C-alpha positions in Angstrom: -54.2 -57.8 16.2 -51.4 -55.7 17.4 -52.6 -52.1 18.0 -49.1 -50.9 17.3 -49.6 -51.7 13.6 -51.0 -48.2 12.7 -47.6 -46.7 13.7 -45.8 -49.2 11.4 -48.4 -48.4 8.8 -47.7 -44.7 8.8 -44.0 -45.5 8.2 -44.9 -47.9 5.3 -47.1 -45.2 3.8 -44.3 -42.7 3.7 -42.1 -45.3 2.2 -44.6 -45.9 -0.5 -44.9 -42.2 -1.3 -41.1 -41.6 -1.6 -40.3 -44.7 -3.4 -38.8 -47.1 -0.8 -41.5 -49.7 -1.6 -42.2 -50.6 -5.2 -45.4 -52.3 -6.4 -46.0 -53.1 -10.0 -48.7 -53.5 -12.6 -50.8 -56.6 -12.2 -52.0 -58.6 -15.2 -55.4 -60.3 -15.2 -55.8 -64.0 -14.2 -55.2 -65.8 -17.4 -57.6 -68.5 -16.4 -60.3 -65.8 -16.4 -59.7 -64.2 -19.8 -59.6 -65.4 -23.4 -56.6 -65.0 -25.6 -58.5 -62.4 -27.6 -58.5 -60.0 -24.5 -54.9 -58.8 -25.0 -56.0 -55.3 -26.1 -56.6 -53.5 -29.4 -59.7 -53.9 -31.5 -61.9 -56.9 -31.8 -65.0 -57.8 -33.7 -68.2 -56.4 -32.2 -69.6 -59.9 -31.8 -66.5 -61.2 -29.9 -67.3 -62.1 -26.2 -65.1 -60.5 -23.6 -64.3 -62.9 -20.7 -64.5 -61.9 -17.1 -61.2 -61.0 -15.4 -60.4 -61.6 -11.7 -57.8 -59.9 -9.5 -56.6 -60.4 -5.9 -56.2 -57.0 -4.2 -54.5 -56.4 -0.9 -55.3 -53.4 1.2 -52.9 -52.3 4.0 -51.9 -49.3 6.1 -51.5 -47.4 3.9 -51.2 -49.1 0.5 -52.9 -51.0 -2.2 -51.2 -54.0 -3.8 -50.9 -54.2 -6.7 -51.1 -50.5 -7.4 -52.2 -50.9 -11.0 -54.3 -53.4 -13.1 -54.8 -53.9 -16.8 -58.4 -54.6 -17.9 -59.7 -55.7 -21.3 -62.2 -53.1 -22.7 -65.8 -54.1 -21.9 -64.8 -56.9 -19.5 -66.6 -57.5 -16.2 -64.0 -57.2 -13.4 -64.2 -59.3 -10.2 -62.0 -58.2 -7.3 -61.2 -60.4 -4.3 -60.2 -57.7 -1.8 -58.6 -58.5 1.6 -57.8 -56.0 4.2 -54.5 -56.8 5.9 -54.2 -53.5 7.6 -54.9 -52.7 11.3 -57.7 -50.3 10.5 -60.8 -50.3 8.4 -60.5 -49.6 4.7 -62.5 -49.8 1.5 -61.9 -49.7 -2.3 -64.3 -47.6 -4.3 -64.2 -47.0 -8.1 -64.1 -43.3 -9.0 -67.6 -41.8 -8.5 -68.9 -44.8 -6.5 -69.1 -45.9 -2.9 -68.3 -49.2 -1.2 -68.8 -50.5 2.4 -65.9 -50.5 4.8 -63.9 -53.7 5.2 -62.9 -54.4 8.8 -59.2 -55.2 9.6 -58.6 -58.8 8.7 -61.7 -59.0 6.6 -62.4 -59.5 2.9 -65.0 -58.9 0.3 -65.8 -59.4 -3.4 -66.3 -56.3 -5.6 -67.6 -56.4 -9.2 -67.2 -53.7 -11.9 -69.2 -54.1 -15.1 -68.0 -53.4 -18.6 -65.3 -50.7 -18.1 -64.6 -48.8 -21.3 -62.0 -46.2 -20.2 -59.2 -46.0 -17.7 -60.0 -44.8 -14.2 -59.0 -45.1 -10.6 -60.2 -46.7 -7.4 -59.2 -45.7 -3.9 -59.9 -45.9 -0.2 -62.5 -43.3 0.8 -61.2 -42.8 4.4 -60.1 -39.2 4.7 -56.4 -38.8 3.8 -55.9 -42.4 2.7 -56.0 -41.6 -1.0 -53.4 -38.9 -0.7 -51.3 -41.2 1.4 -51.1 -43.7 -1.5 -54.1 -45.9 -1.3 -55.0 -45.6 -5.0 -55.5 -48.4 -7.6 -54.9 -47.4 -11.3 -57.4 -49.2 -13.5 -56.0 -49.2 -17.1 -58.4 -50.3 -19.8 -56.4 -51.9 -22.6 -56.5 -49.9 -25.8 -57.3 -46.7 -24.0 -54.6 -44.1 -24.9 -54.9 -42.3 -21.5 -53.8 -44.7 -18.7 -54.9 -44.0 -15.2 -52.4 -42.5 -12.7 -51.1 -44.9 -10.1 -51.2 -42.5 -7.2 -53.0 -39.4 -6.2 -51.7 -36.3 -8.1 -51.5 -33.0 -6.1 -54.5 -30.9 -6.3 -54.3 -28.0 -8.7 -53.0 -24.9 -6.9 -56.0 -23.0 -7.9 -58.2 -25.3 -5.8 -56.5 -24.4 -2.5 -57.8 -21.6 -0.3 -55.6 -18.5 -0.3 -54.6 -16.2 2.6 -55.0 -12.5 2.0 -52.4 -10.9 4.3 -54.3 -7.6 4.1 -57.7 -9.1 5.2 -59.0 -8.6 8.7 -61.2 -10.9 10.9 -64.9 -10.1 11.3 -65.8 -7.6 14.0 -67.1 -10.4 16.4 -63.9 -12.6 16.0 -62.1 -13.5 19.2 -58.5 -14.7 19.4 -57.5 -17.9 21.1 -57.1 -17.0 24.8 -53.3 -17.2 25.4 -53.4 -16.6 29.2 -52.3 -19.7 31.2 -53.8 -20.4 34.6 -51.6 -21.8 37.4 -51.7 -25.5 38.1 -54.9 -26.2 40.2 -53.1 -28.0 43.0 -54.9 -31.3 42.5 -52.9 -34.5 42.5 -55.2 -36.1 40.0 -56.3 -34.3 36.9 -59.4 -35.9 35.3 -60.1 -34.6 31.8 -62.5 -35.6 29.0 -61.4 -34.9 25.4 -63.9 -35.4 22.6 -62.7 -35.7 19.1 -64.6 -33.3 16.9 -64.4 -32.7 13.2 -65.3 -29.0 12.7 -65.0 -26.2 10.1 -62.8 -23.6 11.8 -61.5 -20.3 10.6 -57.6 -20.3 10.4 -57.2 -16.9 8.7 -59.5 -14.1 7.8 -62.1 -15.6 5.4 -60.4 -19.0 5.3 -62.0 -22.1 6.9 -60.7 -25.6 7.0 -62.4 -28.8 8.1 -60.1 -29.6 11.0 -59.9 -32.7 13.2 -59.6 -31.5 16.8 -59.4 -32.4 20.5 -62.4 -30.6 21.9 -63.3 -28.4 19.0 -60.2 -26.2 18.9 -56.7 -26.4 17.3 -54.6 -26.4 19.4 -56.6 -28.5 21.9 -56.9 -27.7 25.6 -53.7 -27.0 27.5 -53.3 -29.4 30.5 -51.2 -28.4 33.5 -49.9 -30.1 36.6 -46.8 -30.8 38.7 -44.2 -33.6 38.9 -45.9 -36.6 40.6 -49.4 -35.7 39.5 -51.6 -38.2 37.7 -53.4 -37.3 34.5 -56.5 -39.4 33.7 -57.8 -38.5 30.2 -60.9 -40.0 28.7 -60.8 -39.8 24.9 -64.1 -40.0 23.2 -64.2 -40.3 19.4 -67.1 -38.3 18.1 -65.6 -38.2 14.6 -66.1 -40.2 11.5 -62.8 -42.0 11.3 -60.4 -43.7 13.8 -58.3 -41.5 16.0 -55.9 -41.8 19.0 -53.9 -39.6 21.3 -50.2 -39.7 22.2 -49.0 -37.7 25.3 -45.3 -37.0 25.1 -45.4 -36.4 28.9 -46.2 -40.1 29.6 -44.2 -43.3 30.0 -46.8 -45.9 28.9 -47.0 -48.8 26.5 -47.9 -47.3 23.1 -49.9 -50.3 21.9 -52.3 -50.0 24.8 -53.2 -46.4 25.7 -52.2 -44.9 22.4 -54.3 -47.3 20.4 -56.7 -46.2 17.8 -60.3 -46.0 18.6 -63.2 -46.1 16.1 -66.0 -43.6 15.9 -68.2 -43.9 18.9 -65.6 -45.6 21.0 -63.6 -44.3 24.0 -60.6 -45.1 26.1 -59.0 -44.0 29.4 -55.4 -42.8 29.1 -53.7 -42.5 32.5 -50.2 -41.6 33.3 -48.1 -40.2 36.1 -46.1 -37.1 35.3 -42.6 -38.1 36.3 -40.7 -35.4 34.5 -41.1 -31.6 34.3 -41.5 -30.2 30.8 -43.6 -28.5 28.1 -44.8 -31.6 26.2 -46.7 -32.0 23.0 -49.7 -34.3 22.6 -51.2 -35.3 19.3 -53.2 -37.9 17.4 -51.2 -41.0 16.2 -53.6 -42.5 13.8 -52.3 -43.2 10.3 -51.3 -41.2 8.4 -50.0 -39.4 11.5 -48.7 -36.4 9.6 -52.2 -35.7 8.3 -54.0 -36.1 11.7 -51.5 -33.9 13.5 -51.2 -31.4 10.6 -55.0 -31.1 10.4 -55.4 -29.9 13.9 -54.9 -32.7 16.4 -52.3 -31.4 18.7 -51.9 -29.6 22.0 -49.7 -29.1 25.1 -49.2 -30.5 28.6 -47.2 -28.4 31.0 -45.6 -30.1 34.0 -44.1 -27.4 36.2 -40.5 -27.8 37.3 -40.2 -27.9 41.1 -40.0 -24.6 42.9 -41.1 -22.6 39.9 -41.2 -18.9 40.9 -44.3 -16.9 40.6 -44.6 -14.3 37.9 -47.1 -11.6 37.1 -48.5 -13.1 33.9 -48.1 -16.5 32.1 -49.1 -17.1 28.5 -48.8 -20.1 26.2 -48.0 -20.0 22.5 -48.2 -23.1 20.3 -46.8 -23.0 16.8 -48.3 -25.0 14.0 -48.4 -24.8 10.2 -51.2 -24.3 7.6 -51.3 -26.6 4.5 -54.5 -25.3 3.0 -56.9 -27.4 1.0 -60.0 -26.0 -0.7 -61.9 -23.6 1.5 -64.0 -25.5 4.0 -62.2 -28.8 3.4 -59.4 -30.7 5.1 -55.9 -29.6 4.9 -53.7 -30.9 2.1 -51.7 -34.1 2.9 -49.7 -33.8 -0.3 -48.5 -30.4 0.8 -47.6 -31.8 4.2 -45.5 -34.5 2.8 -43.8 -32.1 0.4 -43.2 -29.5 3.3 -45.1 -27.0 1.1 -46.9 -25.0 3.8 -49.1 -21.9 3.3 -47.9 -20.4 6.6 -47.0 -20.9 10.3 -49.2 -19.6 13.1 -49.4 -19.2 16.9 -52.4 -20.9 18.6 -54.0 -21.8 15.3 -54.7 -18.5 13.5 -52.8 -16.4 11.0 -51.3 -13.3 12.8 -54.0 -13.4 15.4 -52.2 -11.5 18.1 -51.4 -8.8 15.6 -55.2 -8.4 15.3 -55.7 -8.7 19.0 -52.4 -7.9 20.9 -51.7 -9.5 24.2 -51.9 -6.8 26.9 -49.0 -6.5 29.4 -48.4 -3.9 32.1 -45.3 -1.9 32.1 -42.6 -3.7 34.1 -44.8 -6.8 34.6 -42.8 -10.0 34.7 -44.0 -12.4 31.9 -43.4 -16.1 31.4 -44.1 -17.3 27.9 -44.5 -21.1 27.6 -43.7 -21.9 24.0 -44.3 -25.2 22.1 -43.5 -26.1 18.6 -46.3 -28.5 17.4 -45.4 -28.0 13.7 -44.9 -31.2 11.7 -42.0 -29.8 9.7 -40.8 -26.3 10.6 -38.4 -25.1 13.3 -39.3 -22.3 15.7 -36.9 -19.5 16.7 -39.0 -17.5 19.2 -37.9 -13.9 19.7 -39.5 -10.8 21.2 -38.4 -7.5 19.7 -37.4 -4.8 22.2 -36.5 -7.1 25.2 -34.0 -9.7 26.4 -34.9 -13.0 28.0 -33.3 -13.2 31.4 -34.5 -16.8 32.0 -34.6 -19.6 29.5 -35.9 -23.2 30.2 -35.9 -25.7 27.4 -36.7 -29.4 27.3 -36.6 -29.9 31.1 -33.5 -27.8 32.0 -32.6 -24.2 32.7 -30.3 -22.8 30.1 -30.3 -19.3 31.7 -31.6 -18.2 35.0 -32.4 -14.7 36.3 -29.7 -13.3 38.5 -26.9 -15.4 37.0 -23.5 -14.0 38.0 -22.4 -13.6 34.3 -25.3 -11.2 33.8 -26.0 -13.0 30.5 -29.2 -12.7 28.5 -30.9 -14.6 25.7 -32.4 -13.4 22.4 -34.1 -16.5 21.0 -35.6 -19.8 22.2 -34.9 -22.4 19.5 -37.4 -25.4 19.3 -37.5 -28.3 16.8 -40.9 -29.9 16.1 -42.6 -31.1 19.4 -40.0 -29.4 21.6 -41.0 -26.9 24.3 -39.8 -24.5 26.9 -40.4 -21.1 28.5 -38.7 -17.7 28.6 -39.1 -14.9 31.1 -38.8 -11.1 30.5 -40.1 -7.7 31.2 -41.3 -4.9 28.9 -40.1 -1.7 30.5 -41.6 1.1 28.3 -45.0 1.7 26.8 -45.4 0.6 23.2 -46.0 -2.4 20.9 -43.5 -5.3 21.1 -43.6 -7.8 18.2 -43.0 -11.5 19.0 -42.3 -13.8 16.2 -40.7 -16.8 14.6 -37.3 -15.4 13.6 -37.2 -18.0 10.8 -38.1 -15.0 8.6 -40.0 -16.9 6.0 -42.6 -17.9 8.7 -42.6 -14.5 10.4 -44.0 -13.1 7.2 -46.5 -15.9 6.8 -48.5 -15.7 10.0 -46.1 -16.4 12.9 -46.3 -12.8 14.3 -48.0 -11.1 17.2 -47.8 -8.1 19.5 -47.4 -7.4 23.2 -49.2 -4.1 23.9 -47.8 -2.1 26.9 -49.7 0.9 28.0 
């Protein structure tokens, strides 16, 4: 089996959801059903023949997407998993064992009397399109062939006026210098944890190491990173370092719960790189907390007084305490954008800076959909480094300055500046919609 298939599967899944792939309604095997099973009413004494269907599961689809079943018939499904990861097919309200990639099984449903659905129970797969509509003939309410968006009332809501609990602590934004080692050995354990993302709002996030974003790695050009990924979660996961040049189908392969892999790469280029989970559907794994940053210092990087790191991501809230909403992610219908995983957290706990202190802010856009226009009110950036190159350097003869660092999803860079007077200096995403929805913090100068 080619481990690259989950990447292809994610693309196929998106195609299914936006209509590039069309699958139709499947009729029962005529050899398995009597002529009297075409629907409508029948004498109470009439026998209803069994019906049989061949069902194909893939990454991430079910084919056919809909079946018609005579009322009261026993349904026999021959189910084959042609995907690269494990799936199952469970009737609404029931459970079924997982089917390994390349495997098959037989499932029997007895005497269905009303239309319903069956779907893959792996988290996110139903919302990605792995739904089978089961339409009972003569039932006036046919089953829906794909997962409908959850009612808006079920999603958690952010109260912009709420405050965190007294013992709440912000994600530490202070970045330590590279440790000077030539080899950086790191263990990352996948954890699925309920984490607060706004005051009073928890989501069941999938994480690298228990936080979203995951740990920030740092080194220099020529260093080797040796990362051991351990899957302590309940579903397959992977990791993709944008800082690496490796074969995706080897080190970026999915690993099942309980498995581990060693991902080793040499940092050949300087940059502020994103890493994220690549398991299908990738948008859901990344959007539900599986992202972080690797900083590879450019040569001869000058020392500054303080370095911080800010990673933007989005919130697509599901019900309180549950996973974030894949349907919203695919529709680009976010509930907010945040720095380092929490709504307005550095407005609640400002980042302290000394007057005249030279600050370097490393900024990464790990959002799955939104742009980032990073701006700090009350100062001008005299140095801008983006995607591996200086766009502006302190002491340039034109005496130019910069107001905004613009970053598309997964891009990164840094800016340098000073704050010369006491006061509070807001920093924000100058895409104003997101500034007002969580992408706002403060530098406090005393």
